[in-house]
C-alpha positions as CSV (number, residue, x, y, z in Angstrom):
1,X,61.3,24.7,96.6
2,X,58.2,26.1,98.3
3,X,58.7,28.2,101.4
4,X,56.1,27.7,104.1
5,X,55.9,30.3,106.9
6,X,54.8,27.9,109.6
7,X,55.4,26.9,113.2
8,X,55.0,23.3,114.3
9,X,53.1,22.5,111.2
10,X,50.7,25.5,111.6
11,X,50.7,28.2,108.9
12,X,51.4,31.7,110.4
13,X,50.6,33.8,107.3
14,X,49.1,33.1,104.0
15,X,48.6,35.5,101.0
16,X,45.0,36.3,102.0
17,X,45.9,37.1,105.7
18,X,48.8,39.2,104.5
19,X,46.6,41.3,102.3
20,X,44.0,41.7,105.0
21,X,46.5,42.7,107.6
22,X,48.4,44.9,105.3
23,X,45.2,46.7,104.3
24,X,44.1,47.2,107.8
25,X,47.5,48.5,108.9
26,X,47.7,51.0,105.9
27,X,44.1,52.1,106.9
28,X,45.2,52.7,110.5
29,X,48.1,54.7,109.3
30,X,45.8,56.9,107.1
31,X,43.2,57.2,110.0
32,X,46.0,58.4,112.4
33,X,47.2,60.9,109.8
34,X,43.6,62.3,109.5
35,X,43.1,62.4,113.2
36,X,46.4,64.2,113.7
37,X,45.4,66.7,110.9
38,X,42.1,67.4,112.7
39,X,43.7,67.5,116.2
40,X,41.7,64.6,117.4
41,X,44.4,62.3,118.6
42,X,44.9,62.1,122.4
43,X,47.5,64.6,123.8
44,X,50.9,63.5,124.8
45,X,51.9,63.1,128.4
46,X,51.2,66.0,130.7
47,X,53.8,68.8,131.1
48,X,53.8,69.8,134.7
49,X,55.7,72.8,136.0
50,X,58.6,72.1,138.4
51,X,57.5,74.1,141.5
52,X,59.8,74.9,144.4
53,X,57.5,74.8,147.4
54,X,59.6,77.4,149.1
55,X,59.2,79.8,146.0
56,X,55.8,78.9,144.4
57,X,55.6,82.2,142.7
58,X,59.0,82.1,141.1
59,X,58.9,82.5,137.3
60,X,58.8,79.2,135.3
61,X,59.6,78.8,131.7
62,X,56.6,78.2,129.2
63,X,56.3,75.1,127.0
64,X,57.4,77.1,124.0
65,X,58.2,80.6,123.0
66,X,55.5,82.9,124.3
67,X,54.1,86.0,122.6
68,X,52.7,87.3,125.9
69,X,54.0,87.6,129.5
70,X,50.9,88.9,131.2
71,X,47.1,88.8,130.7
72,X,44.6,91.5,131.7
73,X,41.1,90.0,131.5
74,X,38.2,92.6,131.4
75,X,35.0,90.8,132.5
76,X,31.6,92.6,131.8
77,X,29.4,91.0,134.3
78,X,25.7,90.5,133.5
79,X,26.2,89.9,129.7
80,X,26.8,93.0,127.7
81,X,24.8,93.0,124.5
82,X,27.0,92.4,121.4
83,X,24.2,93.7,119.2
84,X,24.4,97.1,120.8
85,X,28.2,97.4,120.9
86,X,30.4,95.5,118.4
87,X,28.3,93.3,116.2
88,X,26.7,95.3,113.5
89,X,23.7,93.7,111.7
90,X,22.2,95.8,108.9
91,X,19.4,93.3,108.4
92,X,18.4,93.7,112.0
93,X,17.9,97.4,111.2
94,X,15.9,96.7,108.1
95,X,13.6,94.3,109.8
96,X,13.1,96.3,113.1
97,X,10.0,95.6,114.9
98,X,9.0,92.6,112.8
99,X,8.8,88.9,113.9
100,X,12.0,86.8,113.7
101,X,11.6,84.8,110.5
102,X,11.1,81.0,110.9
103,X,12.4,78.5,111.6
104,X,12.6,79.1,115.3
105,X,11.4,82.6,115.2
106,X,7.8,82.3,116.0
107,X,6.9,81.9,119.7
108,X,10.6,81.6,120.5
109,X,11.1,80.9,124.2
110,X,14.4,81.8,125.8
111,X,15.7,82.2,129.4
112,X,12.8,84.4,130.7
113,X,10.1,83.5,128.5
114,X,8.5,84.3,125.0
115,X,10.2,86.7,122.7
116,X,8.7,89.6,120.8
117,X,9.8,91.3,117.6
118,X,13.3,92.0,116.4
119,X,14.7,95.2,117.7
120,X,17.5,97.2,115.9
121,X,20.6,98.3,117.9
122,X,19.5,100.9,120.3
123,X,22.6,103.1,119.7
124,X,23.7,104.1,116.1
125,X,26.7,102.2,114.6
126,X,29.5,104.2,112.9
127,X,32.7,103.2,111.1
128,X,35.7,103.8,113.4
129,X,39.5,104.0,112.9
130,X,41.3,103.4,109.7
131,X,39.7,99.9,109.4
132,X,36.2,101.4,109.3
133,X,35.1,98.8,111.9
134,X,31.4,99.4,112.8
135,X,30.8,100.0,116.5
136,X,28.0,101.7,118.4
137,X,27.7,105.1,120.0
138,X,27.2,103.4,123.3
139,X,31.0,102.9,123.7
140,X,32.5,105.6,121.3
141,X,35.9,106.0,122.9
142,X,36.4,102.2,122.9
143,X,35.1,102.3,119.3
144,X,37.9,104.7,118.4
145,X,40.4,102.0,119.4
146,X,38.9,99.3,117.1
147,X,42.1,99.2,115.0
148,X,43.8,97.8,118.1
149,X,41.2,95.0,118.6
150,X,40.9,91.5,117.4
151,X,37.2,90.6,117.4
152,X,35.8,87.1,117.8
153,X,32.1,87.5,116.7
154,X,31.3,83.7,116.9
155,X,31.8,83.0,120.6
156,X,29.3,80.5,122.3
157,X,28.7,79.5,125.9
158,X,27.2,76.4,127.4
159,X,24.7,78.0,129.7
160,X,22.1,80.7,129.6
161,X,22.3,81.3,133.3
162,X,24.6,83.9,134.8
163,X,26.2,81.9,137.5
164,X,27.2,78.8,135.4
165,X,28.1,80.9,132.4
166,X,30.3,83.2,134.5
167,X,31.9,80.1,136.0
168,X,32.6,78.7,132.5
169,X,34.2,81.9,131.2
170,X,36.4,82.0,134.2
171,X,37.2,78.3,134.9
172,X,36.1,76.4,131.8
173,X,33.3,74.6,133.5
174,X,29.7,75.4,134.3
175,X,30.0,73.5,137.6
176,X,31.7,74.8,140.7
177,X,35.0,73.4,142.1
178,X,37.4,74.1,139.2
179,X,40.4,76.3,139.1
180,X,40.1,79.8,137.3
181,X,42.2,80.6,134.2
182,X,44.3,82.9,136.3
183,X,45.1,80.1,138.7
184,X,46.1,77.8,136.0
185,X,48.3,80.5,134.3
186,X,50.1,81.2,137.6
187,X,50.4,77.5,138.4
188,X,52.2,77.0,135.1
189,X,54.3,80.2,134.9
190,X,54.6,81.8,138.4
191,X,55.2,85.6,138.4
192,X,57.8,88.2,137.6
193,X,56.8,90.1,140.7
194,X,58.4,89.5,144.1
195,X,56.2,91.4,146.5
196,X,52.7,91.1,144.9
197,X,50.5,88.1,144.2
198,X,50.9,86.4,140.8
199,X,47.1,86.7,140.3
200,X,44.9,89.6,141.2
201,X,41.2,90.1,140.8
202,X,39.8,93.7,140.9
203,X,36.0,93.7,141.7
204,X,33.8,96.4,140.4
205,X,33.5,99.4,143.0
206,X,29.8,98.5,143.1
207,X,30.5,95.1,144.5
208,X,31.6,91.6,143.4
209,X,30.4,89.6,140.4
210,X,27.5,87.1,140.9
211,X,29.6,84.1,141.7
212,X,32.2,86.2,143.5
213,X,35.5,84.5,144.6
214,X,34.6,81.5,142.6
215,X,35.9,83.4,139.6
216,X,39.4,83.6,140.9
217,X,39.5,80.3,142.9
218,X,42.3,77.8,142.8
219,X,40.0,74.9,143.6
220,X,42.1,71.7,143.7
221,X,45.3,73.5,142.5
222,X,47.6,74.4,145.4
223,X,46.0,77.2,147.4
224,X,48.9,79.6,146.8
225,X,47.6,80.1,143.2
226,X,44.3,81.5,144.2
227,X,43.7,85.1,143.1
228,X,44.0,87.8,145.6
229,X,41.1,90.2,145.5
230,X,41.5,94.0,146.1
231,X,40.8,97.3,144.4
232,X,41.8,100.9,144.4
233,X,39.2,101.9,147.1
234,X,40.2,99.1,149.6
235,X,43.6,97.6,149.1
236,X,43.5,94.6,151.4
237,X,43.1,96.5,154.8
238,X,43.3,93.4,156.8
239,X,47.1,93.1,155.9
240,X,47.9,96.5,157.3
241,X,50.1,96.9,160.4
242,X,47.9,98.0,163.5
243,X,48.7,101.5,164.4
244,X,49.6,100.5,168.0
245,X,52.6,98.5,166.7
246,X,55.7,100.4,165.6
247,X,57.3,99.5,162.2
248,X,60.5,98.5,164.1
249,X,58.6,96.1,166.4
250,X,56.7,94.6,163.4
251,X,59.9,94.0,161.5
252,X,61.5,92.4,164.6
253,X,58.4,90.1,164.9
254,X,58.7,89.0,161.3
255,X,62.4,88.2,161.7
256,X,61.7,86.1,164.7
257,X,58.8,84.3,163.0
258,X,61.0,83.6,160.0
259,X,63.6,82.0,162.2
260,X,61.0,79.8,163.9
261,X,59.8,78.8,160.5
262,X,63.2,78.1,159.1
263,X,64.0,75.9,162.2
264,X,60.7,74.0,162.0
265,X,61.3,73.5,158.2
266,X,64.8,72.1,158.9
267,X,63.3,69.6,161.4
268,X,60.7,68.5,158.8
269,X,62.6,68.3,155.4
270,X,60.3,67.6,152.4
271,X,57.2,69.1,154.0
272,X,56.0,70.9,151.0
273,X,52.7,72.0,152.5
274,X,54.6,73.7,155.3
275,X,57.0,75.4,152.8
276,X,54.1,76.7,150.8
277,X,52.3,78.1,153.8
278,X,55.5,79.9,154.9
279,X,55.9,81.3,151.5
280,X,52.3,82.6,151.4
281,X,52.8,84.2,154.8
282,X,56.0,85.9,153.7
283,X,54.3,87.3,150.7
284,X,51.5,88.6,152.9
285,X,54.1,90.4,154.9
286,X,55.6,92.0,151.9
287,X,52.2,93.0,150.7
288,X,51.8,95.1,153.9
289,X,54.1,97.5,152.2
290,X,53.5,96.9,148.5
291,X,49.7,96.7,148.3
292,X,49.2,100.2,149.7
293,X,51.9,101.6,147.4
294,X,50.5,100.0,144.3
295,X,46.9,101.2,145.1
296,X,48.1,104.7,146.0
297,X,47.4,106.7,142.9
298,X,48.7,110.1,144.3
299,X,51.8,109.9,142.1
300,X,49.7,109.6,138.9
301,X,49.8,112.7,136.7
302,X,46.8,114.9,136.1
303,X,47.0,113.9,132.5
304,X,46.8,110.2,133.3
305,X,43.8,110.7,135.7
306,X,42.1,112.7,132.9
307,X,42.8,110.0,130.3
308,X,41.0,107.4,132.4
309,X,38.2,109.7,133.6
310,X,39.4,109.2,137.2
311,X,39.0,113.0,137.8
312,X,35.3,113.0,136.8
313,X,33.5,114.7,139.5
314,X,30.2,114.3,138.0
315,X,30.2,110.5,137.7
316,X,31.7,109.0,140.9
317,X,31.1,105.4,139.8
318,X,33.0,106.1,136.5
319,X,35.8,107.7,138.5
320,X,36.1,104.8,140.9
321,X,36.1,102.2,138.1
322,X,38.7,104.4,136.3
323,X,40.8,104.1,139.5
324,X,40.6,100.4,139.2
325,X,41.8,100.5,135.6
326,X,44.8,102.6,136.7
327,X,45.4,99.9,139.4
328,X,45.2,97.1,136.7
329,X,47.9,98.9,134.6
330,X,50.1,99.3,137.7
331,X,49.9,95.7,138.5
332,X,50.8,94.7,134.9
333,X,53.6,97.1,135.0
334,X,55.0,95.5,138.2
335,X,54.9,92.1,136.5
336,X,51.8,90.6,138.0
337,X,51.1,87.6,135.7
338,X,47.2,87.7,135.5
339,X,44.9,90.5,136.3
340,X,41.1,90.0,136.2
341,X,39.3,93.4,136.1
342,X,35.5,93.3,136.6
343,X,33.0,95.9,135.3
344,X,29.6,95.3,136.7
345,X,28.5,93.9,140.0
346,X,25.7,91.4,141.0
347,X,22.9,93.2,142.6
348,X,19.2,92.1,143.3
349,X,17.0,94.2,141.0
350,X,16.8,94.8,137.3
351,X,20.4,95.2,136.1
352,X,21.1,97.7,138.9
353,X,24.8,97.1,139.0
354,X,25.6,95.2,135.8
355,X,24.8,94.6,132.0
356,X,21.8,92.3,132.5
357,X,19.3,94.3,130.5
358,X,16.0,92.5,130.5
359,X,13.5,95.2,131.1
360,X,14.7,98.7,130.4
361,X,18.0,98.2,128.5
362,X,18.2,101.8,127.3
363,X,17.9,103.2,130.8
364,X,20.3,100.7,132.2
365,X,23.0,100.8,129.5
366,X,22.8,104.7,129.6
367,X,24.3,104.3,133.1
368,X,26.7,101.5,132.5
369,X,28.2,102.6,129.1
370,X,29.9,105.8,130.5
371,X,31.3,103.9,133.4
372,X,33.0,101.4,131.2
373,X,33.9,103.4,128.1
374,X,36.4,106.1,128.9
375,X,38.2,104.1,131.7
376,X,38.8,101.0,129.5
377,X,39.8,103.1,126.5
378,X,42.2,105.1,128.6
379,X,43.6,101.8,130.0
380,X,44.3,100.5,126.4
381,X,45.8,103.8,125.3
382,X,48.0,103.9,128.4
383,X,49.2,100.3,128.0
384,X,50.1,101.2,124.4
385,X,51.8,104.4,125.2
386,X,54.0,102.7,127.8
387,X,54.8,99.8,125.5
388,X,53.1,97.3,127.7
389,X,50.8,96.0,125.0
390,X,53.9,94.4,123.4
391,X,54.0,91.8,126.2
392,X,50.4,92.0,127.5
393,X,47.3,90.3,126.2
394,X,44.1,92.1,126.9
395,X,40.9,90.0,126.8
396,X,37.5,91.7,126.9
397,X,34.9,89.1,127.8
398,X,31.4,88.5,129.1
399,X,29.4,85.3,130.0
400,X,27.1,85.3,127.0
401,X,25.3,87.6,124.5
402,X,21.8,89.0,124.3
403,X,18.8,88.3,121.9
404,X,18.1,90.3,118.8
405,X,14.5,90.5,120.0
406,X,12.9,92.2,123.0
407,X,11.2,90.1,125.6
408,X,7.4,90.1,125.3
409,X,6.0,92.8,127.5
410,X,9.5,94.4,128.2
411,X,11.9,96.7,126.7
412,X,15.1,94.7,127.0
413,X,16.9,91.7,125.6
414,X,17.0,88.2,127.1
415,X,20.1,86.0,127.5
416,X,21.7,84.4,124.5
417,X,24.5,81.9,124.7
418,X,24.3,80.9,121.0
419,X,26.4,83.7,119.7
420,X,28.3,86.8,121.0
421,X,31.4,88.9,120.6
422,X,34.6,89.1,122.7
423,X,37.8,90.9,121.6
424,X,41.5,90.6,122.3
425,X,44.2,93.2,121.9
426,X,47.9,93.3,122.4
427,X,50.6,90.6,122.4
428,X,50.4,88.0,119.7
429,X,47.0,88.8,118.0
430,X,46.0,90.6,114.8
431,X,44.9,94.1,114.9
432,X,41.7,95.4,113.3
433,X,40.8,91.8,112.6
434,X,37.4,90.1,112.7
435,X,36.9,86.3,113.1
436,X,33.7,84.4,112.8
437,X,30.1,85.6,112.3
438,X,26.7,85.3,113.8
439,X,23.6,85.1,111.5
440,X,22.0,88.2,109.9
441,X,20.2,89.0,113.2
442,X,23.0,88.2,115.5
443,X,21.2,85.3,117.0
444,X,23.5,82.3,116.4
445,X,27.1,81.9,115.5
446,X,27.2,80.5,112.0
447,X,30.8,81.0,110.7
448,X,33.9,79.8,112.4
449,X,32.0,79.0,115.6
450,X,34.2,79.5,118.6
451,X,33.8,78.0,122.2
452,X,35.1,79.2,125.5
453,X,37.4,76.2,125.4
454,X,38.9,77.6,122.2
455,X,39.3,81.1,123.8
456,X,41.1,79.6,126.8
457,X,43.3,77.4,124.6
458,X,44.3,80.5,122.6
459,X,45.1,82.5,125.6
460,X,47.3,79.8,127.0
461,X,48.9,79.4,123.6
462,X,49.9,83.1,123.6
463,X,51.5,82.5,126.9
464,X,53.6,79.7,125.5
465,X,51.4,76.9,127.1
466,X,50.1,73.8,125.4
467,X,46.5,73.6,126.8
468,X,46.2,69.9,126.0
469,X,49.2,69.1,128.2
470,X,48.9,71.6,131.1
471,X,47.1,69.4,133.6
472,X,46.9,68.6,137.3
473,X,46.1,65.1,138.7
474,X,43.0,65.3,140.9
475,X,40.7,62.5,142.2
476,X,42.0,60.0,139.7
477,X,41.7,62.3,136.7
478,X,44.1,64.5,134.7
479,X,42.3,67.8,134.9
480,X,42.9,70.7,132.6
481,X,41.4,74.2,131.9
482,X,39.9,73.1,128.6
483,X,38.7,69.7,129.8
484,X,38.9,67.4,126.7
485,X,38.0,70.1,124.3
486,X,39.5,73.2,122.7
487,X,41.5,74.3,119.8
488,X,43.7,77.4,119.4
489,X,42.0,79.9,117.1
490,X,44.9,80.2,114.8
491,X,43.5,82.7,112.3
492,X,43.6,85.5,114.8
493,X,47.3,85.0,115.7
494,X,49.7,87.6,114.5
């Protein structure tokens, strides 16, 4: 007896259709497996933190077990040259003052114009530490700590212009209007600190970076997650109690205001905006006491001040930046979740306050190198000595690299987003490790090419956060720090 799969006289499935559909189904299964292996499948549903509007800074659990609790991001504004610091290229030395070989070398036009000959590193490179990592004499004290560092030599950026490139490093986007990485982190995790902000930005003593507060903005995230900016020189003076008001009267005023707020909140249950504003004002009141204390370095030992170079009477800019580095350590020590420390300030003129070495790079970097070197080296040593590196991820970043050539008619290097170096240290990353490479001249990333999306995804991962599922719904779109891009750089994970 012949069995006929049919319905109302119509055949539903014959042998040919079965084979066609079966083959298509198996192909779909194989494709899904390949896409999953290549991390190309769409992410699962968003994982949004449950935030109590009356306690927006309260600590919240990560998506999975974290290696790091805090992040300290050191941002060298103006684009520090990887070729004169951490990316050693012997071929660049051998071909010094010769044209860059073709293709692409002759008459190469970059950000400010035509390029001249290849120029070797302007400071000698030497092997440092037990690992023998080659770093330059521009930053010798940092070089001595190369065994603590995890280098990514193949970083790339999307813009060769300072503003958009700084914006991308801080927010993931070259356009304005997106939250900074610090805002995303504190939105997700809150803070372990009760009387200081969850996210603090410390501008250089010479002034703010080119795009200023946009580097620590919350954008469309709730405003409470915006970074608070202050430094060791001026710890938020507008929060201080006026001298004409006694401490007792100030406390009484705060108590009365708290009662009014509580009464108003009781009459408007569910008003999350009001609850958030009250919480922000209460934190500001607490900071009247905590901010001056955290920025008061008078209780730091003479040994600590010397370690950072904060006692340098010959270089006041170095001493002031060193004080900011001590402040950064104190903030991490208190449990502040994300600290963004800037070295270099935007200033009209040729690299006056930052690492933008177009015209006279030797003269400029001879100023900037000592300001950066000892204070950051002291910061790393101090974090390690106090056991803070076990829970803290340090990220040393800049907006892009610089060219292996000199600009025609100048003695400096132009902008180069095609390949540069950043490094990480501390919780969750390998020590004395090198990932990725630029070409033989340090011009373009050619091996294990990494993007800023990848860097951000990796930082979030070390904090226990899935970058593909940490999102915020804004204007009809699920927005995230890494947009629709980014992969965790797994080879660097400890």
